[in-house]
N, C-alpha and C positions, 0 to 999 in steps of 0.2 A: 751503249745500249745492250741490254741483256739478250744474248743470242738464243736463250731458251724460250723467249716469247715468240709464239708462232703467228699471232695475228697482230693487228695494229691497235687493238684495244677498244675500238668503238663498239664491237659486239658485246664485250664483257661489261662495258659501261651501260649498254642498253639493258642488260639483265639486272644491273644494280638499280637502274631507274624504275624498272617494272616493280621491283621489290618495294621501293619507297612509295610508288603510286598506291600499292596495296595498303599502305599505312596512312594514306590520306594526303601525302604531299603532292603538290602540283608543280609543273615545270617552272613557273615563275619564282617559286619560293623553296625549291629543293635545297636542303642543307648540303654543305660540301661533301662530295664523294671522292675518296682518295684510293687510287689503285695500288695494290701491292705487287711486288715482283715475286718470282717463284720461291725466294727465300723468306718471304713474309715481311720485307721492308718496303716502305713507301717508294714508289717508282717515279722517277723524273722530277725530283724536287728542284726548285730554283736554288742555286748555290753560288758561292763566291766565284766571281769572274765570268759567270754566264751572261748571255744576252737575252733580252726579252723584247718581243714585238707585240704591242697591244693592238690587235687587229680590229678594233672598233673605231668608228669614225665620227660620232655625232657630237659629243661635247659634255653636256652637263652631267650625264650619268657616268662618264668615264673619269671624272676629276678625282674622286676620293681614292679610288684604287691606285691611280697614277701617283697621287701624293704619297701614299703609303710606301711605294717603291722608290720614290725619287727625292722627297723633301728631307734634307739633312736635319731639319729642326722639327720634324713631324711630332706633334704633341699628344696625339690621341690614344696611342697605346705603345708599349715597348716593343722594339724590334731587335733582332740580332744584327750585329754589324755585317752588312752585306754589300760589298762593293761590286756592282755589276759592270761588265764591260760597256754595255749600252742598255738603255730602256727607250725604245723607239715608239712614237705615237704616229698614227696615220695622218691626222690633221691637227692643227694647232687650236685646240678647243678652249684654251685659256692662256692669257698672257704670262701667267706664272710659269708656264712650261716652255717659254720661248728659247731657253738654252738647251732643251732636249733635242735630239735628232728628230726631225719631222719629215716623214716620207713625202707627204703632199701638202706643202704649206698653203694655207688659204690666201685668197686675195680679199683684202678688206673692201667692203662696199662703202663708198663715200657718197656724200650728198643724200643722206637718208632723210626721212621725215623729221626724226629727232634732231639731226644736225641742222636742218633748215630752220627749225623752231628756235634752237639755241642761237644760231647766227643772227637771228632777228632780235635777240635780247629778251625773248619771252620766257616765262616760267612754265615748267612742265613737271608733272608728277607721274610716276609709275608705281602701281600697287597691285600685288597679287600674293597668293600664298606660295610657299617655297616650292611646291611641285611644279610651278610654272614661272618662277621668278626669272630664271635664265632667259625665258622666251620673250618677256617684255623688256629685257635689258640687253643682254649680249646679242641675241638673235635679231631683235627689233632694230638694234643699232648697227646692223651689218657686220656682226662678229667683232664687236668692240666692247670690252668689259668696262671701260672707264665711262662714268657719266659725263654727259656734255655739260657745259656751263649752264646753270639755271635748271638742271635736271635733278629732282629729288626722287628718292626711292624708298618704298616701304615694303618689307618682306615679312609676311605673316607666316609663322610656322604651320605646316600641315600637320594633321594628327599623327602621333607616333604611338607605336606599341599596340595598334589595333588594326585589323584588316579594314581597308578603305570601304568595302561594301557594308560594313557595320556602322559607318558614319557617313552616309551619302551626302550630307550637307557639308562635309569637310570643314574648312575654316572660313566658309563664305560669309557668315555673319560678321566676322571681324574685318574681312576684306571690304564688305559693303560699308561698314561703319567708318573705316578710314577713307574710303573714296568720298563719302558724304562730307567728312571733315575737310578733305581737299577741295571740294566744291565751295565750301564756306570760306576757305582760305583764298579763293579767287585765282587759282592757277589758270593760265591761258589754255593749256592742253593737259588733259588727264587721260592716261591709258590704264585700263585694268583688264585683268583676265579672270574669268570665272572658270576655275579648273574642273568643276564637277563632271561635266558632260564627257570629257575624255578619260579622266581618272576612273570614274565609275563605269563608263562604257567599256573599259578594258576588263571588267569583271564578268562573271557568268551569272550574277545575281539579278534576275529580272525585276524583282520587287525593289531592289536598291536603285536600279536604273529609273524606275518610275518615280520613286521618292526623290531621287536626285533632280529630275526635271521639275518636280514641284518646288523644291528648295530654290532652284535657280529662278523660277518664276516669281517667288515671293521676294527675293532680294533684288531681282531686276526691277520690280515695281518700286521698291524703296529708292533705289539709286536713280532710276530714270525720272521719276516724279520730282525728286529733289533737284535734279539737274535742270529740268524744264522750268521749275518754279524760280530758279535763279538765273534764267535766261540763257542757259547753255544750249548749243546745238548738240544733239545726241546722235551718235552713230552706233548701231549694234550689228555685229557680224560674228563670223566664226572663222577659225583657221583651217578647219577640215571637218569631215564628217566622221561620226563614230556612234554616238548615242542613239541616233535615229533608226538604227537597225537592231532588232532584238535577236533574230535567229538567222542562221545560215540556210542555204537552200536545202540542206539535209535535216533541218529542224534542230540543230545543235545551237547552244548559246553563241552569238556573234560577239567577239571580243576584240576586233581589230578595227583599224581605220577603214573608211570607205572612199569611193571615188565620187560620191554625191556632191552636187553643188551646195553652196552655203548661202544663207540669206544675208542681205545687206539692207538694213533699215536706217533711214536718215530723217530726223525730225527737226524742223525749224519752228521753235515755239512762237515766232513772230508771223509765220505764214498762215494765211487764211485757209489754204487748201493743202492736202498732202502733196509732197514733191513727186514729180514724174521722174523716175530713175531709169537709167539704162542698165541692161545686163552687162556683165564683163567678167573680170577675174580679180584676184586679190591685189594685183599690182595697181589697180585703178583707185584703191582706197586713199593712198597718200596724196596723189594730185587733187582728189576731191577735198580732202581735209585742208590742204594748203590753200585751196580756193576759199574755203570758209574762213580761214585764218588771215586771209588777204595777204598771202606771202607768195613770192614768185616760185614757180615750179622749176627745180633744177633741170638743166638740159638732159641730164642722164636718166631722168625718169621718163619711161615710155608709156606709163599708164595714162588713162584718160579720165576726165572729170565725169563722174557718174550722175551728177546733177546739172548737166549742161542746160543753160537757159534760165537757171534760177539766180536771181540777184540777191546776194547776201548783204549788200550795203557795206557798212564799216566792218572792221575786224571783229570776229565773233569768237567767244570762248567756246571750246569744244571738248566733249567727252567721247572717247572711243571705248566701247565695251566689247571685248572678244569673248564670246561664249565658246570655250574650248570644246571641240568635238561635237558641235551642235549643227549637224547637216540637215539638208532638206530630204525628208523621207516620205514614204507613203502614209497617207492619212487613214491608217487601218491598224489592226491588232499587232502588226509587226513593228510598230514604232512606239517606243516608250514615251516619247514626247507627246504623241497623240493620246496615249492612254492615260497620261498623268493629268491631274487637276491643275491646269495652267491658265487660269482665266486672264491674267494680265498679258501673257504672251499671245493668247488667242485674240484678245482685243487689239493688241499692238499691230499685228499683221493685217487685221481687218481695216484699221484706221489708216495705217501707213503701209501700203503695199510694197513689199521688199523687192529689190533687184535680186537676181540669182547670179552668183559669182562662181566661176570655176576655181577649184582649190586643190586640184590634183594633177598628176601627170605633167605634161610639158608646159602647162599653164603656170606652174610654180617651179620649173626647172628640174623636175624629176623625169624618170623614164616614162614613155608613153603608157597611159592606162594604169600607172602606179598610184596607189592611194596616197592622199596627202598626209602630212604630218605637221606637228606643232612647230618644228624648226623651220621647215620650208614655208609654212604659212606665215609665221611672224616675220620672217626675213623678207618675204615678198611684200607683205603689207607695209613694213617700214621702209623698204627700198623704193617702192613705186616702180619697179621693173621686175622682169623675170631674172631671178638669180640662180645660176646653175648650181645644183646641189652636189654635195660630195659623192653621193652614190653614182651620179652621172659621170663626174670627173674620174672616179676610180674605175668604173666599168669601162669607160672609154680607154683608160690606160691599159686595162687587161685586153681589150679588144684590139687596140693598135700595137700592143706589144711593149709599150713604154714601161708598164708595171714591172716587167721582167728584167729591165735594165736599170731600174731605180738604184742609184748609187748608195742611198741610205741603207737599203736592204742588203745590197751586195757587200758593203763594207762590214756590216754586222756578221754576215755569214763568214767572210774571210777572217775576221778577228777570232771567231769561235774556232775555226779550223786551225789557225796559227797557235792559239792558246790551249788547244785540246780540251775545250770546255763544251757546254751544251747551249743549244738555242731553244727558247721557249716561245710558243705562240699562244696568246690568249685570244680566243675567237668566239664569236656568237654562233650558236647552232641554229641557223636560219638561212633561208634563201632570199628573203625579201624585206628585212627590217631596215628602218631608217638608221639603226645603230650599226649595222654592218651586214656581212654576208660570210658564209663559210667559204665562199670562193677565194677570199683573201688569204687565209692560212693555207688553203690548198695550192694557190699560186706560189706562195713562198716555199712550200714543201718542194715544188718542182724546181725552184731556183736553187734550193739547198742541195737537192739531189744532183743537179747539173754541175754544181761546184765541188761535189765530192763529199758533202757533209751528210753523215748518217744520224747523228744524235740530235734529234729534234723532238721536243715534247709538246703536245697539244693540250691546253687547258681550256675546256669548253664551258661556255655560259649558255644555259638553257633559256629559251626565249619566253614562250608562254603568252606573248602578246601579239606579235605579227605572225606567229604560227598557231595552228590549232592546239588547244590544250590536249595533252596526252600524245602528241605527235613525236616526242623526242626519240623513242625507240626506233621508229621507222626511219627517221632522219639519220640516226646513228648507223642503222643498217646500210643505208645508202653511202654514208661517209666511209664505212669500212671498205666497201667496194672501190671507192675512188682512191683511198689511200693505198689499197692493194695495187691498183694500176700505177700509182706513182712509185711505190716501192720502198718508201721510208716513212718514218714518223711513228710516234706512239701517243695514243690518247691516254692521259694519266690522271685527269681531274675533271669533275663536273660540278657545277653549282648553278643555282637559279639566278636569273637576271635581277630579281628583286633584292637579292643580297649582294651580288658582285657589283651591280650597277646602281647602287643606292645614290640618291641625289638629295637626300634630306638631312645630311649630317649625322646619320646613324652609324658612327664609326665602329661600334661593336659588330655590326654586320661585316664591315670591311675587314676587321680583325680576323673573323672566322675564315674569310677567303684568303687573306695573307698567310695565316697560319697553315692553311691547307696546302697552298702552293709552295711555301718555304719549309715548313716543319712536318708536313704530312699528317696534320691533325684534322680529323674528320671521320666520317663513317667510311670504313675501309671495305674494299671489295677486291676480288682478284679474277 
């Protein structure tokens, strides 16, 4: 580490961020920023023999950057020969990384809804656009990437090369078309996700949010009416709230998930009256659907049937539509769903009064009062029980001290000390995202200090989703103080989450991040 550097670098990155704000860049999409040392050379690059700990925990957004550093046959862009001593991931977010060191290996959830359907020999279809494809497959299946027997999957590419708020309909027309084809093919169970409410809800564009709700309404009408005409039982719900809140209490654009309950609509086309539903939580959906499908509910499922007392008769084909980020909001000017022209949705909830389901906090395995997210939502829906989420597992580990004795971390630190190389931490600059927390790299900095390691480089990913837009400089100021207390570490790189944590196969974005971390390519600052 260069002894001429007097601070830990978070303050200088804050100044660089303020400069790119002035040019119109936002936290989510900030292009790579690379810090220079006092001699004008890029500081803290990842080099031969170094160790890297990727301090993000969620899954689908971390895959591409992990591939770039670890896949020996990586085909998407050329890389220099770089043999790292270790590349550590916090959780196993894809089976392809099973041979990497995993600090907190996940427990697979067995006896999920999808597995129960497959075990009965029934056919099921999963269909969504790429922004939410992992959620209806990996997360819905209890952290299992492999399709079950009889499970078919359709992945529709999300729009590329254009800001999402410029295309609020996203790829929903193609998703709807494929779901209707699946209905005609006679699948026993169909699961689809309408991604718009969450994807557009994360933007600051109020008009796009209203247009997004209108688009969802239009295609919901197409899909539901086709399903009912073919005799399908239709369930419509959401995984968490987001779109239903336009502004924060301060009057700024609201761009994050909420703790609001979500609707659950259940329609039996053979019933003469709307069903009387019980309120509950997301874990109650799977047992309800298994009852419709006339399948036994696994003992591991603790959820309850939301339509208790309704006789379904013989096995019924079922469609589950998850309106991503479509929570229950106030029926006023603060709610884009209320403001939008949504005649079908309005009629649906009048004719078929929905149940209200808890989709946040402890009800879905998150910390108390924490907003829900798509991963927790889909996992709880598919599992039929409360599944403890990674943020709780890791926070518990920090609280009980086991994080600081984790052998995977300690071995990486000791290897770096023995080889006289450097340790690199890739972390998310946020205190409350489902993707991670700045607490993780800070905890590892303490571990490195206590083992006698000084050369630790921190590569930051700006959030812009779970944090307020424009909040990065303030968070960096707080980080500078915390790193000063610890006494080691240098912040050397910053980049937006939308680039570093791409999940749509946009590898040119990943190349820009990789080149910044390894080659020092990017907008330079000091």
